[in-house]
C-alpha positions as CSV (number, residue, x, y, z in Angstrom):
1,M,152.2,181.2,116.9
2,Q,151.4,177.5,117.9
3,I,151.3,175.1,115.1
4,L,148.5,172.4,115.3
5,K,149.5,168.7,114.4
6,H,146.6,166.6,112.6
7,K,146.6,162.9,113.3
8,G,144.7,160.2,111.0
9,F,144.9,156.8,109.6
10,T,147.5,155.9,107.1
11,I,146.6,154.2,103.8
12,V,147.8,150.7,105.1
13,E,145.7,151.1,108.2
14,L,142.5,152.0,106.0
15,M,143.2,149.1,103.8
16,V,143.4,146.7,106.7
17,S,140.4,148.1,108.3
18,L,138.5,147.5,105.1
19,V,139.7,144.0,104.7
20,L,138.8,143.1,108.3
21,G,135.4,144.6,107.7
22,L,134.8,142.6,104.5
23,I,135.8,139.3,106.1
24,I,133.3,140.1,109.2
25,S,130.6,141.0,106.8
26,A,131.3,138.1,104.6
27,A,131.2,135.7,107.7
28,A,127.9,137.5,108.6
29,I,126.3,136.9,105.2
30,Q,127.3,133.3,105.3
31,L,126.0,132.7,108.5
32,F,122.7,134.4,107.4
33,Y,122.6,132.4,104.2
34,T,123.3,129.1,106.1
35,G,120.7,129.9,108.9
36,Q,118.3,130.9,106.2
37,K,119.1,127.6,104.0
38,S,118.7,125.5,107.4
39,A,115.5,127.1,108.1
40,M,114.0,126.4,104.6
41,I,115.1,122.7,104.9
42,Q,113.6,122.3,108.4
43,Q,110.3,124.0,107.2
44,G,110.4,121.8,104.0
45,G,110.8,118.6,106.1
46,S,108.1,119.8,108.6
47,N,105.6,120.4,105.9
48,L,106.7,117.1,104.1
49,L,105.9,115.1,107.3
50,N,102.9,117.2,108.4
51,S,101.1,116.7,104.9
52,G,102.3,113.1,104.5
53,Y,101.6,111.7,108.0
54,F,98.4,113.5,108.4
55,G,97.0,112.5,105.0
56,L,98.5,108.7,105.7
57,D,96.7,108.7,109.2
58,Y,93.3,109.8,107.7
59,M,93.5,107.2,105.2
60,I,94.3,104.6,107.5
61,N,91.4,105.4,109.8
62,D,89.1,104.6,107.0
63,L,91.2,101.5,106.0
64,R,90.6,100.1,109.6
65,L,86.7,100.3,108.8
66,A,86.9,98.4,105.6
67,N,84.8,95.0,105.9
68,L,82.6,96.4,108.7
69,E,79.4,94.7,108.5
70,A,80.2,92.7,105.4
71,Q,78.3,89.6,104.4
72,E,80.9,87.3,105.3
73,T,83.9,87.4,107.9
74,L,86.6,87.3,105.2
75,I,87.6,89.3,102.2
76,D,88.2,88.0,98.7
77,N,87.2,88.9,95.1
78,Q,83.6,87.4,95.7
79,V,82.3,88.4,98.9
80,L,79.3,90.6,98.8
81,H,80.1,94.1,100.5
82,G,83.6,92.9,101.1
83,G,86.2,95.4,102.6
84,L,88.2,95.5,99.5
85,V,86.7,96.3,95.9
86,L,88.3,93.9,93.4
87,D,85.5,92.7,91.4
88,R,81.9,93.9,90.7
89,R,80.8,91.0,92.8
90,N,82.2,92.9,96.1
91,I,79.4,95.5,95.5
92,S,76.4,93.9,93.7
93,T,74.6,90.7,92.9
94,T,73.6,92.1,89.4
95,T,75.8,90.6,86.7
96,A,75.2,93.8,84.5
97,F,76.5,96.1,87.3
98,Q,79.1,98.6,85.9
99,M,81.1,101.4,87.3
100,T,80.1,104.8,86.0
101,G,82.7,106.0,83.6
102,A,84.6,102.8,83.7
103,N,87.0,102.1,80.5
104,A,89.9,100.0,79.4
105,G,92.1,102.7,81.2
106,N,90.5,102.6,84.6
107,S,87.8,100.2,85.9
108,Y,87.5,102.3,89.2
109,L,88.3,99.0,91.1
110,T,91.3,98.1,93.1
111,S,94.1,97.9,90.4
112,A,97.8,97.9,89.9
113,N,99.9,100.1,87.7
114,I,97.1,102.3,86.3
115,G,98.0,105.8,87.8
116,P,100.4,108.4,87.1
117,T,104.0,108.2,88.8
118,N,107.0,110.5,88.7
119,L,109.4,107.4,89.2
120,N,111.3,106.3,86.1
121,I,110.5,102.6,85.9
122,P,109.3,101.1,82.6
123,N,105.9,99.5,82.6
124,V,105.0,100.7,86.3
125,G,102.4,103.0,87.4
126,S,100.8,103.8,90.8
127,D,98.1,101.8,92.1
128,Q,94.5,102.4,92.9
129,L,92.9,101.0,96.1
130,V,89.0,101.0,96.6
131,I,87.4,100.0,100.0
132,Q,84.0,99.9,101.3
133,Y,82.2,99.4,104.9
134,K,78.9,99.7,106.2
135,N,78.1,102.9,108.1
136,T,76.2,102.2,111.2
137,V,76.4,105.5,113.1
138,A,75.0,109.0,112.5
139,N,77.1,112.0,111.8
140,R,80.0,110.2,109.8
141,F,81.4,111.6,106.8
142,D,83.2,110.2,103.7
143,C,86.7,111.1,102.4
144,E,85.0,113.9,100.3
145,G,83.1,115.5,103.4
146,N,79.7,114.2,102.3
147,A,77.4,112.9,105.2
148,I,77.0,109.1,105.0
149,P,73.3,107.7,105.5
150,V,73.1,105.4,108.6
151,N,73.0,101.7,107.3
152,S,74.4,102.7,104.0
153,Y,77.8,101.0,102.4
154,V,80.4,103.6,101.7
155,V,82.9,103.1,98.9
156,Q,86.1,105.1,98.7
157,R,88.7,105.0,95.9
158,Y,92.4,106.2,96.6
159,F,94.4,107.0,93.5
160,L,96.9,109.8,92.3
161,R,96.1,112.4,89.9
162,R,97.5,115.5,88.4
163,D,96.9,118.7,90.7
164,A,95.6,121.5,88.7
165,N,96.9,123.9,91.3
166,G,100.6,123.1,90.7
167,T,103.1,125.7,90.2
168,V,105.3,126.2,87.0
169,N,108.6,125.6,88.6
170,E,107.5,122.2,90.1
171,P,109.6,119.1,89.1
172,N,107.9,116.4,86.9
173,A,104.1,116.2,87.3
174,P,102.2,117.8,90.3
175,L,100.7,114.6,91.6
176,A,98.5,114.4,94.6
177,L,96.8,111.4,96.3
178,A,93.1,112.0,96.1
179,C,89.7,110.2,97.1
180,T,86.4,110.0,95.6
181,A,83.5,108.3,97.6
182,A,79.9,107.1,96.9
183,N,77.3,105.0,98.9
184,Y,74.6,102.6,98.4
185,N,72.1,100.6,100.4
186,Q,71.0,97.6,98.1
187,D,72.6,94.2,97.2
188,N,71.3,94.5,93.6
189,L,72.9,97.6,92.5
190,A,72.9,98.6,88.8
191,S,75.8,101.3,88.8
192,L,78.0,103.2,91.1
193,N,79.8,106.4,90.3
194,L,83.5,106.7,91.5
195,S,84.6,109.1,88.9
196,G,85.8,112.5,89.2
197,E,88.9,114.2,90.8
198,G,87.8,113.8,94.5
199,R,89.3,115.6,97.4
200,I,93.1,115.8,97.9
201,V,94.4,113.6,100.9
202,I,98.1,114.2,100.4
203,P,98.9,117.2,98.2
204,R,102.3,116.0,96.8
205,V,103.1,112.4,96.2
206,D,105.4,110.9,93.4
207,H,104.4,107.3,93.6
208,F,101.5,105.1,95.4
209,H,102.0,101.4,96.0
210,V,99.9,98.7,97.4
211,L,100.7,95.0,98.6
212,L,97.7,92.7,99.8
213,G,98.6,90.4,102.7
214,V,97.0,87.1,102.0
215,A,96.4,83.9,104.0
216,D,95.8,80.2,102.7
217,D,95.0,77.1,104.0
218,T,97.7,74.4,102.8
219,Q,98.7,71.1,103.8
220,N,100.2,71.0,107.2
221,T,103.6,69.2,107.0
222,S,104.6,70.1,110.3
223,V,102.9,67.4,112.1
224,S,103.2,63.7,111.9
225,P,101.7,62.2,110.2
226,A,101.2,65.1,107.7
227,V,97.5,66.2,107.3
228,A,96.4,65.8,103.9
229,G,94.9,68.7,102.0
230,Q,93.3,71.5,104.0
231,D,93.4,71.3,107.8
232,G,91.2,74.4,108.5
233,V,94.2,76.5,109.5
234,L,95.4,79.6,107.7
235,D,99.1,78.4,107.8
236,R,100.5,80.2,104.8
237,F,100.8,83.9,104.8
238,S,102.5,86.2,102.1
239,Y,102.2,89.4,100.6
240,M,101.6,90.0,96.9
241,T,100.9,92.9,94.5
242,I,97.3,93.7,93.3
243,A,98.2,92.2,89.8
244,G,99.6,89.1,91.3
245,Y,96.3,88.4,93.1
246,Q,94.3,89.3,90.3
247,Q,96.1,86.9,88.1
248,L,95.7,83.9,90.7
249,N,93.2,81.3,89.0
250,P,92.4,78.6,91.6
251,T,90.7,75.6,90.2
252,A,86.9,75.4,91.0
253,P,85.3,75.4,93.4
254,A,88.4,76.7,95.2
255,R,88.6,80.7,95.7
256,K,91.4,82.9,95.7
257,P,93.1,83.1,99.2
258,Q,91.5,85.7,101.7
259,I,93.0,89.1,102.1
260,V,93.9,89.8,105.8
261,A,96.0,92.9,105.5
262,I,97.2,95.9,103.3
263,K,100.7,97.5,102.8
264,I,100.6,101.0,101.5
265,A,103.6,103.1,100.6
266,V,103.7,106.6,99.4
267,L,106.6,108.7,98.1
268,V,105.9,112.1,99.5
269,R,107.4,115.4,98.2
270,S,107.8,118.5,100.1
271,P,105.0,121.2,99.0
272,N,107.5,123.9,99.2
273,S,111.0,124.3,97.6
274,V,113.9,124.1,100.1
275,G,116.5,125.7,97.6
276,S,119.3,123.8,96.0
277,S,120.8,121.0,97.9
278,D,124.4,119.2,97.3
279,L,122.8,116.2,99.1
280,F,120.3,115.3,96.5
281,N,121.2,112.3,94.3
282,A,119.7,112.1,90.9
283,T,120.3,108.3,90.7
284,R,118.9,107.3,94.0
285,A,116.6,104.3,93.9
286,Y,113.4,105.0,96.2
287,Q,112.3,101.8,97.6
288,L,108.3,101.2,98.1
289,F,108.3,97.4,99.1
290,D,109.0,95.5,95.8
291,V,109.1,98.6,93.8
292,S,112.4,100.5,93.4
293,G,113.6,103.2,91.0
294,P,114.8,106.7,90.5
295,L,112.8,109.9,89.9
296,T,112.2,111.0,86.3
297,A,114.9,113.6,85.3
298,H,114.1,117.1,85.9
299,A,116.0,120.2,86.2
300,N,114.0,121.0,89.7
301,N,114.1,117.7,91.3
302,H,116.9,118.9,93.8
303,L,115.0,121.7,94.9
304,Y,112.6,119.4,97.1
305,L,112.8,117.1,99.9
306,R,111.2,113.6,99.5
307,N,110.5,110.7,101.8
308,V,108.9,107.2,101.6
309,L,106.2,106.8,104.0
310,S,104.5,103.4,104.7
311,Q,102.0,101.6,106.8
312,T,100.7,98.1,107.4
313,V,96.8,97.6,108.2
314,A,95.1,94.4,109.6
315,L,91.9,94.1,107.9
316,R,88.8,93.8,110.0
317,N,87.6,90.2,110.1
318,G,90.3,89.3,107.7
319,F,90.8,85.8,109.2
320,G,87.4,85.0,109.2
321,L,86.6,85.8,112.9
322,E,83.6,87.6,114.3
323,N,84.1,91.0,116.1
């Protein structure tokens, strides 16, 4: 009778095999997790740049139209139909003119520090920018998608507001850069309605800041002998906040310096979460020109990407030159 011998794995061999299998499985899981994490970050970064740059470009295209067909080839707080709306005189010759719904909290004019922000800086809020231009062509639409009548002035207000469609796990306030628009075709306008929530331009923005580039004619001391007083050349150029410009009080009959450019900056947040990141720094100060500060503390801040986007726009006819 022949005896059959059975061969198999020993306990040690089985244990070694299990350990090797677990190591390989752990490595595969780690690679999968790392790849998934990398994909989420790349997608979040792509969404942030797409929404940020697309919205910013859309806004810039309209800013380049500001001051088109204005009454004068310069911009300040007095020019009728001027490209920036800083005062009721930029819209109407009627002293009783008023913005519909305007109140102590919001005049619906270009203003500083009146909007919401997710930056933790005392007494600093987001800015509000109001522009206007004359539409001279057919089939042009304002920022809310409404057709603009030919030969009418369109006014657009850019501001931050809370997005009612924000999700419960978003950090801080779900803020968006939005725009409202209105149009008119007369000089003695009695009122204009720029209130309302408007259309969203950039879905997630933590802060919106604006600087005005101004040019002034001062004494030219670079020539000999020095030219006394104004010499007809815009030889002093600087950027200032909206509040700084509004606080200028030149002695009559002098006027405030003319505005020749605008700098805008937005702190954009990715619309979607990218998961927890060790790279997030809760104390990081985000720099938007002269404004710098950290985010308001929130448990979910580290789940999203952020980036500061900025742009400088030279305003049409800002230096007083014809097209």
